[in-house]
C-alpha positions in Angstrom: 136.9 -32.0 -39.3 138.3 -34.6 -41.8 136.9 -34.3 -45.5 135.5 -37.9 -45.2 133.8 -37.1 -41.9 132.3 -33.9 -43.2 131.0 -35.6 -46.1 129.4 -38.0 -43.9 127.8 -35.3 -41.6 126.4 -33.5 -44.7 125.2 -36.8 -46.1 123.2 -37.3 -42.6 121.7 -34.0 -42.6 120.4 -34.6 -46.2 119.2 -38.1 -45.4 115.5 -38.6 -44.2 114.0 -41.5 -42.4 110.4 -42.0 -42.1 109.1 -43.8 -38.9 105.5 -45.0 -39.0 104.0 -45.1 -35.7 104.3 -43.0 -32.7 104.3 -45.5 -29.9 107.5 -46.2 -27.7 109.3 -48.3 -30.3 108.9 -45.5 -33.0 109.9 -42.7 -30.9 112.9 -44.6 -29.6 113.8 -45.5 -33.5 113.3 -41.9 -34.2 115.6 -40.7 -31.3 118.3 -43.1 -32.4 118.1 -41.7 -36.1 117.9 -38.1 -34.9 121.1 -38.5 -32.9 123.3 -38.9 -36.0 121.7 -35.9 -37.6 119.4 -37.7 -39.9 116.2 -35.9 -40.9 113.2 -37.6 -39.2 109.4 -37.7 -39.7 107.4 -39.7 -37.4 103.9 -40.6 -38.5 101.2 -41.3 -35.9 97.5 -42.1 -37.2 96.1 -41.2 -33.7 96.1 -37.7 -32.0 98.5 -38.6 -29.5 102.0 -40.2 -29.2 102.7 -43.1 -26.9 100.6 -46.3 -28.0 99.8 -48.2 -24.9 101.4 -45.7 -22.7 98.4 -43.3 -22.2 97.2 -41.3 -19.2 93.9 -39.6 -18.6 92.4 -37.5 -16.2 89.7 -39.7 -14.2 87.8 -38.3 -11.3 90.2 -35.2 -11.2 93.2 -37.5 -11.2 95.8 -38.0 -13.8 96.2 -41.7 -14.2 97.7 -44.4 -16.3 94.9 -46.0 -18.5 97.4 -48.0 -20.4 100.6 -50.0 -19.2 101.3 -49.0 -15.9 104.8 -50.4 -15.1 107.8 -51.9 -16.9 110.0 -54.8 -16.0 113.4 -53.8 -14.3 115.5 -56.7 -15.8 118.6 -55.3 -17.3 118.0 -51.9 -16.1 117.1 -50.9 -19.6 114.1 -48.7 -18.9 115.7 -47.1 -15.8 118.7 -46.2 -17.9 116.7 -44.5 -20.7 114.6 -42.5 -17.7 118.0 -41.4 -16.4 118.8 -40.1 -19.9 115.6 -38.2 -20.1 115.9 -36.6 -16.6 113.2 -38.7 -15.1 115.4 -41.0 -12.7 113.7 -39.1 -9.8 110.4 -40.0 -10.9 111.0 -44.0 -10.6 108.6 -45.7 -8.1 108.4 -49.2 -6.9 105.2 -51.1 -6.1 103.8 -52.2 -2.8 105.2 -55.7 -2.4 102.0 -57.1 -0.8 101.3 -59.1 -3.7 98.2 -60.3 -5.7 95.1 -62.7 -4.7 93.7 -65.4 -7.1 89.8 -65.4 -7.3 87.2 -67.8 -8.5 89.0 -70.8 -6.6 86.0 -73.6 -6.3 85.4 -73.9 -2.5 87.6 -71.1 -1.4 86.6 -68.1 -3.4 89.7 -65.9 -3.2 93.2 -66.3 -1.6 96.7 -64.8 -1.8 98.6 -65.9 -4.7 101.3 -68.3 -3.2 104.9 -67.0 -3.2 107.6 -69.4 -4.3 106.4 -70.4 -7.7 107.5 -69.6 -11.3 104.6 -68.9 -13.6 102.4 -70.1 -10.8 103.9 -73.5 -10.5 104.7 -74.2 -7.0 108.0 -75.5 -5.5 106.1 -77.1 -2.6 102.5 -78.3 -3.1 102.3 -78.8 0.6 102.9 -75.1 1.2 99.6 -74.0 3.3 99.2 -71.0 0.8 99.3 -73.5 -2.1 97.3 -76.2 -0.4 94.6 -73.5 0.6 94.1 -73.1 -3.3 94.4 -76.7 -4.7 93.2 -78.6 -1.5 94.7 -81.6 0.0 93.7 -83.9 -3.1 95.4 -81.4 -5.4 98.6 -81.4 -3.4 98.9 -85.2 -3.1 98.3 -85.3 -6.9 101.0 -82.6 -7.4 103.3 -84.7 -5.2 103.2 -87.6 -7.5 105.6 -85.4 -9.6 108.3 -86.3 -7.3 107.8 -90.1 -7.5 107.5 -90.4 -11.2 110.5 -92.4 -12.7 113.1 -90.4 -14.6 112.4 -92.1 -17.9 109.2 -90.3 -18.2 111.0 -86.9 -18.3 111.7 -85.3 -21.5 111.5 -82.0 -23.0 107.8 -80.6 -23.3 107.0 -77.7 -25.4 103.6 -76.7 -23.8 103.5 -75.3 -20.4 100.0 -76.5 -20.0 100.9 -80.0 -21.1 103.9 -80.1 -18.8 102.0 -78.9 -15.6 98.8 -81.0 -16.5 101.0 -84.1 -16.7 103.3 -83.6 -13.7 101.2 -81.7 -11.5 97.7 -82.4 -12.2 94.5 -80.3 -13.2 94.2 -78.4 -10.0 97.6 -76.7 -10.2 97.1 -75.8 -13.8 93.6 -74.6 -13.5 93.9 -72.5 -10.1 97.5 -71.3 -10.1 99.1 -71.5 -13.6 96.0 -70.5 -16.0 95.2 -67.5 -13.9 98.8 -66.3 -14.3 99.1 -66.9 -18.1 95.6 -65.4 -18.8 96.0 -62.3 -16.6 99.8 -61.6 -17.7 99.9 -62.9 -21.1 96.3 -63.1 -22.1 97.1 -66.7 -23.2 96.1 -70.4 -22.1 98.8 -72.3 -20.7 98.5 -74.8 -23.5 99.7 -72.3 -25.8 102.6 -70.9 -23.9 106.1 -72.1 -24.8 107.9 -73.4 -21.7 111.4 -72.6 -22.9 110.5 -69.0 -23.7 108.3 -68.3 -20.6 110.6 -70.0 -18.2 114.0 -70.7 -19.6 116.0 -73.4 -18.2 112.8 -75.0 -16.6 112.9 -78.0 -18.8 116.6 -78.6 -18.2 116.1 -78.2 -14.5 113.4 -80.9 -14.7 115.6 -83.2 -16.2 118.4 -82.5 -13.6 116.0 -82.7 -10.5 113.6 -85.3 -11.7 110.5 -83.2 -10.9 108.9 -80.4 -11.9 108.7 -78.7 -8.1 112.1 -79.4 -7.9 112.8 -77.7 -11.2 111.0 -74.7 -9.8 113.0 -74.8 -6.6 116.4 -74.9 -8.3 115.3 -72.1 -10.8 114.2 -69.8 -7.8 117.5 -70.7 -5.6 119.6 -69.7 -8.7 117.7 -66.4 -9.1 118.1 -65.4 -5.5 121.7 -66.2 -5.3 122.3 -64.0 -8.4 119.9 -61.2 -7.4 121.3 -57.8 -6.1 120.5 -57.2 -2.5 118.2 -54.4 -3.2 116.2 -56.1 -6.1 112.7 -57.3 -5.4 111.4 -60.7 -5.6 110.2 -61.9 -8.8 107.8 -64.6 -8.0 105.8 -64.4 -11.2 107.4 -63.4 -14.4 105.4 -60.3 -15.7 105.2 -58.9 -19.2 104.9 -55.2 -17.8 104.1 -53.6 -21.0 100.9 -55.2 -21.2 97.9 -53.0 -19.8 96.0 -55.6 -18.2 98.5 -57.5 -15.9 98.3 -56.8 -12.1 101.9 -57.6 -11.8 101.7 -60.0 -8.8 105.1 -59.9 -7.1 106.8 -59.2 -10.3 110.3 -57.1 -10.7 108.6 -53.9 -11.9 108.7 -50.3 -11.3 106.7 -47.3 -12.6 106.8 -43.7 -12.9 105.1 -41.2 -10.5 102.8 -39.2 -12.2 102.2 -42.0 -15.1 104.1 -43.8 -17.8 103.1 -41.3 -20.3 105.9 -38.9 -18.8 108.4 -41.3 -20.8 106.3 -40.4 -24.0 106.5 -36.6 -23.2 110.3 -36.8 -22.6 110.7 -38.5 -25.9 108.7 -36.2 -27.8 110.2 -33.2 -26.2 113.6 -34.3 -27.0 112.6 -35.2 -30.8 111.0 -31.7 -31.1 114.4 -30.2 -29.7 116.3 -32.1 -32.3 114.2 -30.7 -35.2 112.3 -33.8 -36.0 109.1 -33.5 -37.9 106.2 -35.0 -35.8 102.9 -35.5 -37.4 100.1 -36.8 -35.0 96.8 -37.4 -36.9 98.6 -38.5 -40.0 98.4 -42.1 -41.2 100.8 -43.8 -43.7 98.7 -45.5 -46.3 101.3 -46.8 -48.7 105.1 -47.4 -49.7 106.4 -47.1 -53.1 110.0 -48.0 -54.2 111.8 -45.2 -55.8 115.3 -44.8 -57.4 116.7 -43.3 -54.1 114.6 -44.9 -51.5 110.9 -44.6 -50.8 107.8 -42.6 -51.2 105.3 -42.7 -48.3 101.8 -41.7 -49.2 99.7 -40.5 -46.3 96.2 -39.8 -45.3 97.0 -35.9 -45.3 96.4 -33.7 -48.1 100.0 -33.4 -49.3 102.6 -34.7 -51.4 104.2 -38.2 -50.6 107.0 -37.9 -48.4 110.5 -39.0 -50.0 112.6 -40.9 -47.8 116.0 -42.9 -48.1 114.6 -45.3 -45.4 111.4 -46.3 -43.5 111.0 -47.9 -40.1 107.6 -49.2 -39.5 106.7 -49.4 -35.7 103.0 -50.2 -36.0 101.0 -53.2 -34.3 101.4 -56.4 -36.3 98.0 -56.2 -38.3 98.8 -52.6 -39.6 102.3 -53.4 -40.1 101.8 -56.3 -42.3 99.0 -54.5 -44.3 101.5 -51.6 -44.8 104.5 -53.6 -45.7 102.9 -56.6 -47.6 102.7 -54.9 -50.9 106.5 -54.4 -51.0 107.8 -57.4 -49.0 107.0 -60.7 -50.5 105.4 -63.2 -48.3 104.6 -60.8 -45.4 100.8 -61.1 -45.8 100.9 -64.8 -44.7 100.5 -66.3 -41.2 99.2 -63.3 -39.3 97.5 -64.5 -36.2 94.5 -63.0 -34.6 95.6 -60.5 -31.8 94.0 -60.6 -28.3 91.7 -57.5 -27.9 91.9 -56.1 -24.4 89.7 -53.4 -22.6 90.7 -51.8 -19.4 88.0 -50.0 -17.2 89.5 -47.6 -14.8 87.3 -46.8 -11.9 87.5 -44.2 -9.2 85.7 -45.1 -6.2 84.7 -43.7 -3.0 84.8 -46.7 -0.7 86.7 -46.3 2.6 86.3 -50.1 3.0 89.3 -50.5 0.5 91.6 -48.7 2.7 92.7 -51.9 4.1 93.7 -53.3 0.8 91.7 -56.7 1.4 92.8 -58.3 -1.6 96.5 -57.0 -1.8 97.6 -55.1 -5.0 95.5 -56.9 -7.4 93.6 -60.0 -8.2 93.9 -62.7 -10.9 90.9 -65.1 -11.7 90.5 -68.6 -12.4 89.5 -68.6 -16.1 85.7 -69.1 -16.4 84.9 -68.0 -13.0 84.7 -64.3 -13.8 84.0 -62.2 -17.0 86.8 -60.0 -16.0 90.4 -61.7 -16.1 92.4 -59.3 -13.8 92.3 -56.5 -11.4 94.8 -54.0 -10.2 93.9 -51.9 -7.1 96.2 -49.1 -8.1 95.8 -46.8 -4.9 97.1 -49.8 -2.9 99.9 -50.7 -5.4 101.5 -47.3 -5.9 102.1 -44.8 -3.4 101.8 -41.9 -6.0 98.2 -42.7 -7.0 97.2 -43.1 -3.3 98.6 -39.8 -2.4 96.9 -38.2 -5.4 93.3 -39.4 -3.9 91.1 -37.9 -1.2 90.6 -40.1 2.1 88.6 -43.2 1.3 88.7 -42.8 -2.6 90.6 -45.6 -4.4 91.7 -46.3 -7.9 90.8 -49.7 -9.4 91.5 -51.1 -13.0 89.4 -54.0 -14.3 90.8 -55.9 -17.4 88.6 -57.8 -19.7 89.3 -60.1 -23.0 92.1 -62.8 -23.7 93.3 -64.8 -26.6 90.3 -66.0 -28.3 88.1 -64.3 -25.9 86.1 -61.2 -26.9 86.0 -58.6 -24.0 82.7 -58.9 -22.2 82.6 -55.4 -22.4 82.9 -55.1 -26.1 79.3 -54.5 -27.0 78.5 -52.4 -24.3 78.4 -48.4 -24.0 80.6 -46.8 -21.6 78.1 -46.5 -18.8 77.4 -50.2 -19.0 81.0 -51.0 -19.2 81.5 -49.3 -16.0 78.6 -50.7 -14.4 80.0 -54.3 -15.3 83.4 -53.4 -14.2 82.0 -52.2 -10.9 80.1 -55.6 -10.2 83.2 -57.5 -11.2 85.5 -55.3 -8.8 83.1 -55.9 -6.0 83.2 -59.7 -6.4 86.9 -59.8 -7.0 87.7 -57.7 -3.9 85.0 -58.9 -1.5 83.8 -55.4 -0.8 80.5 -54.1 -1.7 80.8 -51.2 -4.4 77.6 -49.5 -5.1 76.9 -47.5 -8.0 76.7 -44.4 -5.7 80.5 -45.2 -4.8 81.6 -44.6 -8.3 83.1 -41.2 -8.7 84.2 -41.4 -12.5 85.4 -44.2 -14.9 87.5 -44.4 -18.0 87.6 -47.2 -20.8 90.6 -48.1 -23.0 90.7 -50.5 -25.7 93.9 -52.3 -27.0 94.8 -54.7 -29.5 97.5 -56.5 -27.8 100.6 -58.1 -29.5 100.8 -61.7 -29.5 102.9 -62.8 -26.5 106.4 -63.9 -27.6 106.1 -66.9 -25.4 103.4 -68.3 -27.3 104.4 -71.6 -29.1 105.5 -71.1 -32.6 105.6 -67.4 -32.3 109.4 -66.8 -32.3 109.5 -68.6 -35.8 106.8 -66.5 -37.1 108.4 -63.1 -36.0 111.7 -64.2 -37.2 110.4 -64.9 -40.5 108.6 -61.7 -40.7 111.9 -59.7 -39.7 113.8 -61.6 -42.1 111.6 -60.8 -45.0 111.7 -57.0 -44.0 115.5 -56.9 -43.7 115.8 -58.6 -47.2 114.3 -55.4 -48.8 116.8 -52.3 -48.9 116.0 -49.4 -46.9 113.1 -51.0 -44.7 113.0 -51.8 -41.1 110.3 -53.0 -38.6 110.2 -53.0 -34.9 107.5 -53.0 -31.9 106.3 -55.3 -29.6 105.1 -57.9 -32.1 108.5 -58.6 -33.2 110.6 -57.7 -30.1 108.3 -59.3 -27.3 105.9 -57.5 -25.3 107.1 -54.9 -22.5 109.6 -52.0 -22.6 112.7 -53.9 -21.4 112.2 -55.8 -24.8 110.9 -52.9 -27.1 113.5 -50.5 -26.2 116.5 -52.5 -27.2 114.8 -53.8 -30.3 113.9 -50.4 -31.7 117.4 -49.1 -31.1 119.0 -52.0 -32.7 116.8 -51.9 -35.8 117.2 -48.1 -36.0 121.0 -48.7 -35.9 120.9 -51.2 -38.8 118.6 -48.9 -41.0 120.4 -45.6 -40.3 123.9 -47.2 -40.8 122.8 -48.7 -44.2 121.2 -45.2 -45.1 124.3 -43.3 -44.2 126.9 -45.6 -45.9 124.9 -46.0 -49.0 126.6 -44.4 -52.0 
């Protein structure tokens, strides 16, 4: 080994990086730092690692009670699972698709295929017309007749759909998708971020439905033969989305198997993993940083710190040492997911597909996933006639209806909502067990103005030597976005730490 390389290796082994936050972004950042021989300490305030990737035993079955799937785009997550020896555990969902409930005069119907973000390419398609009616279909058809001079660049998804296709398409097709998938209203969604190329296609084709048809044709022509259809873009890292028709995969036995593998790898690499320890403050030192914690111990000295916390805690920790970072924090959606195990043979036929989205205002729940219909591994883990259903509450600007309830009352409400959404009577005696999880969800990256907010925050952090920030709030929600972002930020921070003289 050459002397410069030998010196660099010794320097790496003497350099400590503290990662604050033990969700997937923090574990990936820690893994990247450990790869090059850095000393790594991971602080996680809760008793378990994984963040929104959580499993729990419900009714004697180990189930996902957080995010249940990941987006397949780019092969990023699948590649990581291969590295961790979990390639054989990758599973794909039942392609049956989801329904939409709460449709005036209809009740519930299958969510139409052939759309983007719920926007149809043909308003007269029988599946679309069933939901929006003849009057809604004719109003949407006006989109094809509007003169080109009225076409321009529209930022808001809600404004675009409302003006081009009318209220029924917006309220009955698009709003259920944005609420269930993004926890946001259509008016708050940036078209260019949620559906890249849609505005440009609108200008070329002269209509919004034509633009959707063009985008879908382009996707089909470039999709590998074995890739699943992607009728509704899904942020798969969110816990509440039923992933209607989205290109997603899961892990047999639960998504937390990914977390377990990351933790095991870090342990083997000699990383110092500290669950139940919260970082309480950062102080600049001559040689880097001092991290004070909730534990009865001396502050941790580190050359660099990577903060991988949700937005609120991340800003609170970093604001004293990063000028301007305490400004502009939005209110993040709070979501509660109630997992129900029920003995109801009537659900064997999966009457509403793999899940249900709701028309906003029609139900107090915003989405439901019929997990034992969606995932074969969940079905195989249940006894005959026993089913697993996940009911989600809460969205942007909307407190979950379960927020003030105790666990038993929350389970009763979830059971009632599931019964209404599935169209099957679910009596209290059918309930085998339940589990309740609460999340503060990151703001959707597709929200209008969000990109500028996160870019400003990241720029402010990167201007301070020895600091990094990663996580869904700056990367975008979903493992396919979180993983590469954590890798890139860790590479930037570790490179600066190693080459500092």
